[in-house]
VMD Tcl script that builds the backbone (N, CA, C; Angstrom):
set m [mol new atoms 126]
animate dup $m
set s [atomselect $m all]
$s set {name element resname resid chain x y z} {
  {N N SER 1 A -48.583 15.200 1.527}
  {CA C SER 1 A -47.808 13.704 1.209}
  {C C SER 1 A -46.375 14.052 0.482}
  {N N GLU 2 A -45.486 13.300 0.695}
  {CA C GLU 2 A -44.246 13.532 0.164}
  {C C GLU 2 A -44.256 12.925 -1.232}
  {N N SER 3 A -43.398 13.683 -2.331}
  {CA C SER 3 A -43.232 13.219 -3.525}
  {C C SER 3 A -42.758 11.893 -3.377}
  {N N ASP 4 A -42.721 11.292 -4.740}
  {CA C ASP 4 A -41.870 9.753 -4.927}
  {C C ASP 4 A -40.679 9.969 -5.880}
  {N N THR 5 A -40.006 11.324 -5.801}
  {CA C THR 5 A -38.876 11.539 -6.364}
  {C C THR 5 A -37.609 11.491 -5.665}
  {N N ASN 6 A -36.400 10.977 -6.272}
  {CA C ASN 6 A -35.309 10.872 -5.231}
  {C C ASN 6 A -34.222 11.901 -5.863}
  {N N ASP 7 A -33.565 12.652 -4.832}
  {CA C ASP 7 A -32.558 13.494 -5.362}
  {C C ASP 7 A -31.040 12.973 -5.095}
  {N N VAL 8 A -30.317 12.775 -6.228}
  {CA C VAL 8 A -29.026 12.098 -6.151}
  {C C VAL 8 A -27.764 13.301 -6.435}
  {N N ALA 9 A -27.034 13.075 -5.634}
  {CA C ALA 9 A -25.913 14.125 -5.623}
  {C C ALA 9 A -24.523 13.495 -6.056}
  {N N MET 10 A -23.720 13.652 -7.059}
  {CA C MET 10 A -22.652 12.768 -7.281}
  {C C MET 10 A -21.391 13.937 -7.464}
  {N N ASP 11 A -20.546 13.241 -6.836}
  {CA C ASP 11 A -19.106 14.135 -7.079}
  {C C ASP 11 A -18.294 13.343 -8.017}
  {N N THR 12 A -17.951 13.966 -9.126}
  {CA C THR 12 A -17.283 13.267 -10.497}
  {C C THR 12 A -15.805 13.282 -10.112}
  {N N GLY 13 A -15.200 14.041 -8.949}
  {CA C GLY 13 A -13.798 13.986 -8.707}
  {C C GLY 13 A -13.115 14.889 -9.743}
  {N N ALA 14 A -11.881 14.847 -9.831}
  {CA C ALA 14 A -11.101 16.092 -10.492}
  {C C ALA 14 A -11.369 15.872 -12.012}
  {N N LEU 15 A -11.548 16.865 -12.624}
  {CA C LEU 15 A -11.716 17.058 -14.025}
  {C C LEU 15 A -10.614 17.964 -14.634}
  {N N TYR 16 A -9.765 17.315 -15.489}
  {CA C TYR 16 A -8.856 18.074 -16.078}
  {C C TYR 16 A -9.059 18.627 -17.476}
  {N N THR 17 A -8.899 19.746 -17.708}
  {CA C THR 17 A -8.982 20.417 -19.135}
  {C C THR 17 A -7.983 21.416 -19.305}
  {N N LEU 18 A -7.762 21.495 -20.978}
  {CA C LEU 18 A -6.924 22.707 -21.326}
  {C C LEU 18 A -7.683 23.969 -21.128}
  {N N PRO 19 A -6.638 25.009 -20.940}
  {CA C PRO 19 A -7.231 26.309 -21.136}
  {C C PRO 19 A -7.593 26.682 -22.322}
  {N N ALA 20 A -8.609 27.570 -22.607}
  {CA C ALA 20 A -8.910 27.817 -24.132}
  {C C ALA 20 A -7.840 28.504 -24.698}
  {N N GLY 21 A -6.946 29.370 -24.174}
  {CA C GLY 21 A -6.018 30.081 -24.727}
  {C C GLY 21 A -4.589 29.538 -24.587}
  {N N ALA 22 A -4.551 28.112 -24.502}
  {CA C ALA 22 A -3.274 27.585 -24.057}
  {C C ALA 22 A -2.320 27.823 -25.216}
  {N N ASP 23 A -0.968 27.944 -25.216}
  {CA C ASP 23 A -0.023 28.101 -26.061}
  {C C ASP 23 A 0.699 27.211 -26.308}
  {N N PHE 24 A 0.960 25.993 -25.354}
  {CA C PHE 24 A 1.675 24.873 -25.540}
  {C C PHE 24 A 1.147 23.839 -24.600}
  {N N LEU 25 A 1.609 22.510 -24.803}
  {CA C LEU 25 A 1.210 21.378 -23.897}
  {C C LEU 25 A 2.563 20.674 -23.686}
  {N N MET 26 A 2.756 20.472 -22.365}
  {CA C MET 26 A 3.958 19.669 -21.752}
  {C C MET 26 A 3.656 18.288 -21.538}
  {N N CYS 27 A 4.480 17.280 -22.205}
  {CA C CYS 27 A 4.286 16.114 -21.875}
  {C C CYS 27 A 5.590 15.412 -21.473}
  {N N TYR 28 A 5.483 14.241 -20.748}
  {CA C TYR 28 A 6.608 13.711 -20.147}
  {C C TYR 28 A 6.726 12.173 -21.110}
  {N N SER 29 A 7.972 11.670 -21.298}
  {CA C SER 29 A 8.141 10.385 -21.977}
  {C C SER 29 A 7.979 9.417 -21.021}
  {N N VAL 30 A 8.201 9.659 -19.780}
  {CA C VAL 30 A 8.036 8.394 -18.678}
  {C C VAL 30 A 7.148 8.642 -17.632}
  {N N ALA 31 A 7.098 7.607 -16.733}
  {CA C ALA 31 A 6.120 7.998 -15.600}
  {C C ALA 31 A 7.020 8.426 -14.433}
  {N N GLU 32 A 6.398 9.192 -13.432}
  {CA C GLU 32 A 7.139 9.925 -12.278}
  {C C GLU 32 A 8.131 8.579 -11.710}
  {N N GLY 33 A 9.244 8.999 -11.352}
  {CA C GLY 33 A 10.071 8.084 -10.807}
  {C C GLY 33 A 10.995 7.448 -11.641}
  {N N TYR 34 A 10.685 7.591 -12.938}
  {CA C TYR 34 A 11.554 6.674 -13.991}
  {C C TYR 34 A 12.386 7.658 -14.975}
  {N N TYR 35 A 13.354 7.123 -15.559}
  {CA C TYR 35 A 14.189 7.976 -16.399}
  {C C TYR 35 A 14.237 7.423 -17.805}
  {N N SER 36 A 14.300 8.251 -18.838}
  {CA C SER 36 A 14.425 7.996 -20.094}
  {C C SER 36 A 15.800 8.615 -20.765}
  {N N PHE 37 A 16.481 7.792 -21.292}
  {CA C PHE 37 A 17.821 8.299 -21.893}
  {C C PHE 37 A 17.620 8.209 -23.579}
  {N N ARG 38 A 18.512 9.099 -23.986}
  {CA C ARG 38 A 18.632 9.302 -25.554}
  {C C ARG 38 A 19.923 9.152 -25.897}
  {N N GLU 39 A 20.067 8.060 -26.908}
  {CA C GLU 39 A 21.313 7.751 -27.527}
  {C C GLU 39 A 21.523 8.748 -28.476}
  {N N LEU 40 A 22.696 9.658 -28.190}
  {CA C LEU 40 A 22.957 10.805 -29.109}
  {C C LEU 40 A 24.023 10.332 -30.238}
  {N N SER 41 A 24.689 9.148 -30.195}
  {CA C SER 41 A 25.578 8.740 -31.200}
  {C C SER 41 A 24.690 8.333 -32.552}
  {N N ASN 42 A 23.564 8.048 -32.666}
  {CA C ASN 42 A 22.776 7.628 -33.949}
  {C C ASN 42 A 21.979 8.892 -34.433}
}
mol reanalyze $m
mol bondsrecalc $m
mol representation Tube
mol addrep $m
């Protein structure tokens, strides 16, 4: 007779992590396709 258990497999998608030995983290101030301007006079 068959067991009454169900096997479930899930794909969690992409998982983004930082490397253990990362020296720096680069971030952007705006979303892709947009621009950010800095006022240099102040």
